[in-house]
PAKOL-133718 format. One record per atom (N, C-alpha, C): residue in three letters; x, y, z. Coordinates in steps of 0.001 Angstrom, whole numbers, plus 500000, padded with zeros to 6 digits. Layout:
<nodes>
alaXYZ/...
</nodes>
This chain:
<nodes>
met221729154530475048/met222029155328476228/met223401155969476043/arg223558157185476547/arg224692158012476144/arg226050157483476574/asn226181156951477778/asn227503156479478177/asn227391155281479108/thr228526154666479347/thr228553153432480138/thr228034153654481549/arg228464154745482190/arg228045155005483570/arg226531155118483672/gln225924155887482782/gln224476156059482827/gln223753154743482565/arg224280153961481636/arg223630152699481310/arg223686151739482508/arg224833151656483151/arg224963150741484285/arg224129151191485478/glu224030152480485685/glu223181152967486761/glu221714152658486476/arg221317152754485189/arg219946152411484831/arg219681150918485031/ile220649150067484701/ile220496148627484914/ile220344148332486405/leu221160148986487237/leu221059148785488676/leu219689149226489185/gln219211150328488667/gln217887150808489066/gln216808149786488706/met216917149196487519/met215955148180487095/met216051146936487958/leu217257146572488376/leu217429145439489279/leu216725145682490610/val216871146895491128/val216219147232492397/val214706147205492253/glu214210147728491140/glu212767147819490933/glu212127146457490678/his212819145571489945/his212209144325489498/his212819143061490112/gly213987143171490722/gly214620142012491322/gly215498141216490376/ser215234141326489079/ser216047140624488088/ser215939141345486750/val216900141082485863/val216886141658484516/val217307140587483528/his216942140780482258/his217284139836481205/his218144140516480146/val219174139842479715/val220141140404478777/val219472140878477492/ala218641140039476902/ala218032140379475615/ala217170141629475722/his216387141720476798/his215520142898476977/his216353144153477193/leu217397144064477987/leu218257145223478236/leu218934145690476949/ala219435144744476169/ala220116145099474924/ala219174145820473975/glu217956145322473867/glu216985145943472956/glu216565147319473443/ser216271147436474726/ser215760148709475256/ser216824149797475292/met218097149414475397/met219174150393475502/met219953150560474201/gly219603149779473198/gly220226149956471889/gly221688149580471825/val222064148553472590/val223452148081472566/val223445146574472360/ser224621145990472201/ser224719144552471959/ser224577143769473255/thr224259142483473122/thr224194141621474307/thr225572141463474945/val226626141547474150/val227992141487474688/val228234142656475635/thr227782143834475237/thr227931145029476077/thr227154144869477377/ile225921144367477282/ile225105144181478478/ile225738143166479418/arg226289142088478863/arg226932141090479726/arg228148141686480444/ala228861142570479764/ala229985143253480416/ala229482144168481533/asp228362144832481290/asp227760145689482326/asp227375144864483547/leu226726143734483312/leu226296142880484413/leu227489142290485166/ala228562142007484447/ala229774141517485103/ala230342142575486044/gln230297143830485626/gln230787144920486461/gln229917145088487699/ile228600145030487512/ile227675145162488644/ile227845143994489606/glu228081142791489060/glu228316141624489911/glu229604141804490712/ser230628142375490107/ser231900142579490804/ser231768143535491977/gln230719144372491955/gln230451145299493054/gln229647144639494171/gly229307143365493976/gly228567142637494997/gly227095142947495034/leu226572143530493950/leu225179143961493941/leu224251142974493251/ala224774142129492381/ala223939141212491603/ala224686139912491354/lys223909138892490987/lys224470137600490629/lys224016137268489214/arg224990137041488315/arg224642136728486930/arg224141135292486800/asn223256135093485836/asn222840133761485442/asn222859133696483917/his222395132594483343/his222522132395481894/his221834133492481083/gly220648133903481522/gly219899134874480714/gly219926136296481215/gly220559136534482365/gly220549137890482912/gly221223137961484259/ala220531138557485238/ala221102138705486576/ala219985138949487580/thr220260138627488840/thr219321138890489930/thr220003139746490992/leu219215140523491676/leu219715141416492715/leu220070140620493960/val221227140899494559/val221609140222495798/val221802141193496954/arg221922142497496651/arg222078143479497738/arg221234144701497405/thr220243144989498218/thr219333146101497961/thr219857147381498606/pro219909148486497882/pro220303149752498488/pro219382150103499652/pro219905150726500706/pro219074151056501873/pro218006152080501518/leu216893152036502253/leu215818152998502044/leu216229154370502562/glu215736155389501900/glu216033156757502328/glu215195157115503537/gln215808157827504487/gln215107158292505674/gln214889159795505595/asp213811160261506185/asp213525161694506249/asp214649162399507004/ile214971163614506579/ile216110164326507158/ile215941164584508648/his214701164760509108/his214489165014510535/his214791163766511358/leu214507162590510811/leu214879161342511480/leu216386161143511420/lys216983161409510254/lys218423161235510097/lys219197162132511065/asp218646163309511354/asp219339164256512227/asp219499163705513641/ser218596162800514025/ser218639162249515379/ser219528161015515480/leu219990160487514357/leu220796159269514349/leu222288159598514449/asn222995158940515361/asn224446159117515503/asn224831160588515661/ser224019161323516385/ser224197162784516455/ser225537163184517074/ser225982162471518117/ser227244162859518753/ser228428162589517832/leu228360161483517071/leu229428161189516117/leu229464162246515019/lys228291162611514510/lys228229163619513464/lys228783164951513958/glu228486165287515210/glu228979166542515776/glu230510166551515804/ser231103165438516191/ser232570165349516230/ser233162165448514831/ile232515164810513872/ile232994164861512488/ile232919166290511950/gly231796166970512203/gly231651168347511747/gly232661169285512368/ala232929169094513668/ala233907169936514358/ala235298169746513771/arg235645168503513461/arg236979168236512885/arg237084168828511483/ala236012168728510715/ala236030169290509360/ala236198170801509390/ala235587171454510355/ala235686172910510456/ala237118173360510677/gln237933172531511319/gln239334172875511564/gln240152172938510274/leu239634172374509202/leu240357172347507927/leu240066173575507068/ile239172174438507527/ile238794175626506757/ile239522176839507306/arg240112177610506405/arg240882178789506784/arg240248180051506197/ala240606181187506764/ala240138182469506236/ala240554182593504777/gly239630183045503944/gly239891183177502522/gly239461181982501704/asp239063180889502352/asp238642179695501623/asp237271179877500989/asn237126179283499810/asn235837179199499133/asn235456177722499085/val234362177352499733/val234036175939499871/val232588175672499461/ile232344174420499105/ile230984173926498934/ile230673173021500110/ile229518173237500720/ile229037172324501755/ile227751171686501240/asp227806170408501011/asp226661169654500519/asp225559169602501578/ser224332169406501140/ser223221169247502080/ser223394167955502876/gly222742167875504023/gly222814166659504823/gly222904166960506299/thr222791165933507115/thr222809166131508563/thr224220166157509132/thr225144165392508557/thr226529165454509021/thr227180166757508595/thr226943167164507357/thr227497168434506886/thr226884169621507631/met225653169471508122/met225045170554508886/met225824170830510170/thr226406169786510767/thr227205170028511968/thr228461170823511640/leu229001170639510434/leu230119171475509999/leu229698172938509957/ala228524173203509394/ala228036174579509315/ala227904175201510702/arg227447174432511668/arg227310174954513032/arg228648175429513586/his229719174725513214/his231039175077513734/his231709176185512932/leu231018176699511931/leu231560177823511157/leu230898179147511513/arg230046179154512516/arg229307180383512844/arg230220181544513210/his231404181237513723/his232340182300514129/his233546182389513201/ala233455181758512047/ala234543181841511067/ala234609183235510464/glu235765183574509905/glu235958184882509276/glu236503184698507871/gly235965185449506928/gly236504185483505578/gly236302184214504784/val235214183493505039/val234932182235504342/val233696182406503465/thr233769181869502254/thr232612181856501361/thr232113180421501225/val230809180234501434/val230194178908501380/val229106178895500313/met229248177970499378/met228164177649498448/met227505176374498951/thr226166176347498981/thr225481175146499449/thr224186174927498686/asn223804173668498605/asn222492173302498070/asn221542172913499195/gly221963173117500453/gly221169172710501597/gly220471173891502253/leu219152173832502310/leu218401174884502998/leu218777174909504468/asn218993173742505056/asn219391173675506463/asn220786174257506686/ile221678174061505724/ile223033174617505834/ile222979176144505805/ala222225176682504852/ala222100178135504733/ala221506178737506005/trp220531178049506582/trp219898178556507804/trp220896178586508962/glu221716177558509072/glu222713177522510140/glu223702178681510034/leu223973179132508799/leu224978180173508578/leu224373181558508361/ala223055181662508501/ala222378182933508187/ala222888184097509039/asn223263183828510275/asn223727184893511168/asn225234184863511402/ala225947184113510579/ala227408184072510690/ala227985185251509923/thr228341186296510618/thr228728187555509969/thr230002187429509141/gly230871186485509480/gly232124186327508747/gly232055185348507598/val230843184843507304/val230678183845506251/val229718184369505186/glu230200184434503941/glu229324184755502818/glu228635183470502359/val227324183516502237/val226559182319501912/val225943182455500526/met226155181443499702/met225576181386498363/met224740180119498250/leu223515180252497743/leu222651179095497521/leu222640178738496039/thr222634177458495768/thr222612177036494368/thr221305177417493680/gly220218177507494449/gly218918177636493816/gly218484176301493244/gly217365176298492556/gly216860175060491986/gly215575174624492661/leu215205173384492449/leu213982172819493002/leu214264172255494385/leu213490172672495381/leu213689172191496751/leu213062170816496919/arg213883169853497297/arg213390168516497626/arg213171168478499132/lys211915168458499544/lys211573168672500950/lys212035167545501852/gln212109166320501334/gln212518165196502166/gln213942165349502667/ser214788166013501871/ser216185166184502256/ser216568167647502471/leu215608168561502275/leu215860170011502383/leu217013170446501481/ser217088169819500309/ser218169170124499380/ser217625170615498050/phe218368171544497442/phe218026172032496112/phe218724171155495078/gln218063170988493943/gln218615170154492882/gln218066170625491539/gly218458169939490486/gly217930170243489164/gly218899171043488310/ala218447171339487087/ala219297172011486107/ala219769173373486591/leu218903174119487247/leu219288175450487739/leu220373175337488798/ala220229174381489690/ala221244174185490733/ala222586173815490117/glu222566172924489140/glu223816172506488503/glu224453173654487721/ala223624174430487027/ala224148175552486238/ala224784176612487124/ser224298176738488362/ser224826177776489253/ser226288177534489634/leu226764176321489445/leu228140175989489825/leu229153176256488715/thr228688176413487486/thr229595176395486341/thr230550177583486297/ser230191178689486912/ser231027179895486839/ser232034179993487973/tyr232126178960488802/tyr232952179053489995/tyr233976177914490064/ser235019178181490843/ser235996177161491196/ser236200177243492702/phe236077176121493386/phe236122176109494840/phe237366175387495345/asp237809175805496534/asp238957175153497152/asp238612173728497569/thr237467173575498245/thr237142172292498846/thr235644172028498779/leu235291170785498531/leu233920170301498669/leu233841169426499906/phe232912169741500796/phe232602168886501936/phe231313168141501597/leu231438166854501370/leu230369166065500779/leu229823165046501765/gly228509165002501874/gly227841163946502628/gly227352162879501672/val227303161621502124/val226896160526501250/val225933159611501997/asp225155158838501230/asp224300157801501813/asp224975156443501774/gly225971156299500921/gly226699155042500830/gly228122155267500365/leu229041154453500898/leu230440154486500465/leu230910153040500384/asp231139152594499164/asp231544151211498911/asp232891151214498185/leu233776150314498557/leu235117150302497971/leu235075150084496463/gln234089149348495969/gln233978149107494532/gln233058150121493844/phe231884150336494417/phe230884151181493763/phe231197152671493916/gly231872153036494989/gly232214154437495212/gly231215155147496099/leu231031156435495854/leu230127157277496634/leu228750157240495997/ser227709157128496830/ser226367157035496265/ser225345157721497160/thr224166157955496573/thr223060158559497299/thr221753157999496766/his220657158365497409/his219369157762497074/his218721158360495827/his218967159641495588/his218168160361494601/his219014160755493392/glu218463160522492205/glu219201160768490974/glu219601162235490824/gly218663163159491132/gly218963164575490997/gly220069165033491931/glu220070164523493149/glu221120164879494096/glu222465164298493676/ala222435163078493152/ala223679162465492678/ala224279163275491534/ser223425163727490624/ser223905164513489491/ser224521165828489950/leu223858166498490901/leu224396167758491424/leu225687167513492192/asn225729166464493010/asn226952166144493742/asn228110165864492797/his227823165176491694/his228864164903490703/his229415166210490132/arg228537167159489872/arg228982168474489371/arg229810169199490431/met229437169070491685/met230221169675492766/met231642169107492790/val231746167798492632/val233068167157492603/val233926167760491499/glu233318168019490357/glu234048168583489221/glu234529170008489486/arg233805170759490312/arg234110172181490510/arg235043172434491696/ala235403171401492446/ala236247171586493630/ala237625170974493411/arg238655171656493928/arg240017171141493800/arg240313170031494803/lys239539169975495878/lys239732168943496890/lys238363168461497362/val238216167156497534/val236951166561497977/val237162165887499331/ile236407166343500325/ile236443165763501663/ile235066165189501966/val235018163901502252/val233760163224502558/val233579163162504070/leu232396163579504528/leu232046163501505942/leu231004162406506104/thr231331161368506855/thr230382160268507016/thr230651159490508288/asp229590159106508973/asp229775158191510083/asp229962156786509524/ala230491155905510341/ala230919154592509857/ala229774153703509391/ser228539154045509732/ser227405153225509305/ser227219153241507797/lys227792154227507100/lys227609154335505655/lys228588153470504862/phe229635152951505517/phe230607152129504795/phe229986150781504413/gly230212150375503194/gly229656149128502706/gly228251149250502154/arg227653150415502276/arg226322150643501716/arg226439151135500274/val225437150812499491/val225384151275498108/val224026151903497861/gly223999153220497629/gly222769153880497246/gly222450153594495793/leu221254153945495390/leu220816153620494036/leu221616154381492982/his222074155590493302/his222716156436492290/his224142156786492705/arg225083156476491817/arg226486156780492086/arg226747158274491916/ile227526158827492845/ile228004160208492735/ile229328160237491993/ala230264159424492449/ala231600159382491845/ala232351158184492388/gln233409157807491708/gln234301156770492195/gln235189157340493306/leu235800156478494084/leu236607156925495216/leu237898157614494792/glu238303157451493546/glu239538158083493078/glu239490159608493182/cys238301160176493234/cys238182161638493302/cys238310162171494722/val238311161286495719/val238285161695497120/val239701161886497653/his239919162995498343/his241213163265498955/his241242162839500426/thr240133163125501159/thr240095162900502602/thr238715162387502999/ile238679161489503971/ile237425161042504577/ile237535161253506079/ile236528161905506650/ile236465162100508097/ile235337161231508623/thr235666160344509570/thr234677159403510076/thr234946159123511546/asp234265158098512081/asp234377157781513503/asp235077156430513703/pro235374156060514940/pro236129154820515193/pro235388153538514808/gly234132153626514406/gly233396152441514004/gly233807151877512656/ile234682152566511931/ile235132152077510635/ile235846150736510802/ser235559149790509922/ser236145148451510017/ser237586148459509502/pro238401147494509945/pro239761147377509409/pro239768147215507896/glu238786146484507357/glu238707146286505904/glu238615147619505178/tyr237741148498505668/tyr237570149779504998/tyr238710150732505295/ser239218150693506499/ser240363151543506835/ser241547151214505932/glu241838149935505803/glu242972149509504973/glu242690149747503492/gly241455149498503069/gly241104149684501665/gly241216151128501227/leu240770152052502067/leu240842153474501726/leu242291153957501704/leu243084153497502647/leu244491153894502671/leu245235153361501448/arg244869152170500987/arg245489151621499765/arg245174152482498555/leu244024153134498571/leu243638154008497469/leu244298155384497562/gly245077155608498613/gly245760156886498775/gly244892157973499380/ile243792157579500028/ile242875158547500630/ile243287158803502070/glu243391160066502432/glu243688160418503805/glu242465160083504676/leu242700159409505784/leu241614158993506673/leu241777159685508012/ile240786160470508408/ile240791161147509703/ile239698160516510547/val240075159885511654/val239118159243512548/val239001160097513806/val237808160593514077/val237596161463515234/val237431160634516488/asp237672161245517631/asp237503160552518914/asp236035160450519282/
</nodes>
C-alpha cells in the first residue's frame, strides 16, 4: 500500500467490516512487515477505535451510520442556521472561497444570497442551488459524479477541477471531529475530495454542531493541525473546547 495514511485507513475499514483483524493476514495482504502492522494497530488503538490483542486487534468504537441528507437537514436545524450565519460574517467582498457540501454549510450559502463580489466553488448541488439567484456571487461547480445520498459531487473530475485554483478560505462540513483521529466523513470519495480542498485553501474553517465532536467517520479527511477556526454551538464539551484551544485552533461558539 502506497503510504501509511492509506494503509491505516484500510485497516480501520477492515475493522469496521469484520470486527477484528489479524496481524499476519494484514502484513501479507498489504505487503509490509508484522512490525509495521503492529505499529499501525498501536496508532489506531491510541485513537480509541480498537483494542490490540496478541494476534491482532478488535473494534471498540464503530463509526456512526450515514444519514440521508434530507433527514440530516431536519436535525439541529436552528443550531446549523446560527453557525451558517456566523460563518457568513467572515466572508468579505473579493473573497474566493470553497463551500463544501452538507446541511450546515448550506445554511452558510443561504446567508450569502445578498453578498457582493464573492466567488464560491462548491461540490454541493444543494449549495449551488441556494446561490443560483445570488447576483453578487459567482458560482463554480467542481463537476464529477453526483452522489445522490449527499447531493455532492466527487471523483477524479471533481478533484482535478481544484488544481488550477487557490482559494482564500475553505468552509468545511464534517461527519466526525475527534481530537486524535481528526476530521472524518463516511465516504471515501468525499474524504479524498475534502482533503484536496484543504490543500487548495489558505485557511480552513470547520462548521459543525457539537454532536459531531468525539465521532469518528470511516474515512479521515485531515488531521486537526490544518484547521484554523471551528464554528460550533454551546453544546461543545469542556474537554473538546480545551483540547482545540491547546491545538491553537480558534473556537467560535454561536449563541
